[in-house]
C-alpha positions in Angstrom: -185.4 -37.1 71.3 -186.6 -36.1 67.9 -185.7 -32.4 68.4 -182.2 -33.4 69.3 -182.0 -35.5 66.1 -183.2 -32.6 64.0 -180.8 -30.2 65.7 -178.0 -32.7 65.0 -178.7 -32.6 61.3 -178.6 -28.8 61.3 -175.3 -28.9 63.2 -173.9 -31.3 60.7 -175.1 -29.0 57.9 -173.4 -26.1 59.5 -170.0 -27.9 59.9 -170.2 -30.5 57.1 -168.2 -30.9 54.0 -170.0 -30.4 50.7 -170.0 -34.1 50.1 -171.4 -34.9 53.5 -174.2 -32.3 53.1 -175.1 -33.6 49.6 -174.9 -37.3 50.4 -176.3 -37.4 53.9 -178.2 -34.3 54.8 -180.3 -33.2 51.8 -183.4 -34.9 50.3 -183.0 -36.1 46.8 -186.0 -34.0 45.8 -184.3 -30.8 47.1 -181.2 -31.5 45.1 -183.3 -31.8 42.0 -185.8 -29.0 42.6 -183.5 -26.4 44.0 -181.9 -25.0 40.9 -179.0 -23.6 42.8 -177.7 -27.1 43.4 -177.8 -27.9 39.6 -179.1 -31.4 40.3 -177.5 -34.2 42.3 -174.4 -34.3 40.1 -173.4 -30.7 40.8 -174.6 -30.5 44.4 -171.2 -30.6 46.1 -169.6 -27.9 44.1 -172.7 -25.6 44.5 -172.7 -26.2 48.3 -169.0 -25.3 48.3 -169.8 -22.0 46.7 -173.1 -21.2 48.4 -173.4 -23.4 51.4 -173.8 -22.4 55.0 -171.8 -19.3 55.8 -170.8 -19.2 59.4 -172.7 -20.4 62.5 -176.4 -21.1 62.9 -178.0 -20.5 66.2 -181.2 -22.5 66.4 -184.1 -20.5 68.0 -187.0 -22.9 67.5 -187.8 -26.4 66.4 -191.3 -27.6 65.5 -192.0 -31.2 64.6 -195.2 -32.4 63.0 -195.2 -36.0 62.0 -192.5 -36.6 59.5 -191.8 -32.9 58.9 -189.8 -30.4 61.0 -189.2 -26.7 60.8 -186.1 -25.1 62.3 -185.8 -21.4 62.8 -182.2 -20.2 63.2 -180.3 -16.9 63.4 -177.1 -16.3 61.4 -175.0 -14.0 63.5 -173.2 -11.3 61.5 -175.3 -12.0 58.3 -176.9 -8.8 57.1 -178.7 -10.2 54.0 -180.3 -13.1 55.6 -180.0 -12.9 59.4 -182.8 -15.4 60.0 -183.4 -18.6 58.1 -186.0 -21.3 58.1 -184.9 -24.9 57.4 -187.5 -27.5 56.6 -186.6 -31.2 57.2 -188.4 -34.4 56.2 -188.0 -37.8 57.8 -187.2 -40.3 55.1 -186.5 -43.9 56.0 -186.1 -42.9 59.6 -183.5 -40.2 58.8 -184.1 -36.4 59.0 -183.0 -34.7 55.8 -183.1 -31.0 54.8 -185.8 -30.4 52.2 -185.8 -26.5 52.0 -183.9 -23.5 53.2 -185.2 -20.0 53.0 -185.6 -16.7 54.8 -187.0 -17.1 58.3 
């Protein structure tokens, strides 16, 4: 179902190459608005430097229409042990639109 689709995107984000993450998993808006990515042209190199570090254990998925919120734990992370990932469904595909502290 939809929750499985959302979880799959998060799993691909966790394991994906910077190119996969930038091309397939993030919204265009996020690549532009999130200054850490330096815009679409610099996304891959930024993800390589600051992308997902280690595993993500999903603790909750909430879907409302074309938006989803995933709460996840990052085992072993002291600075940000819990994160919140917001996804939007665009053209039938779930894409990550924000990542922040959970």
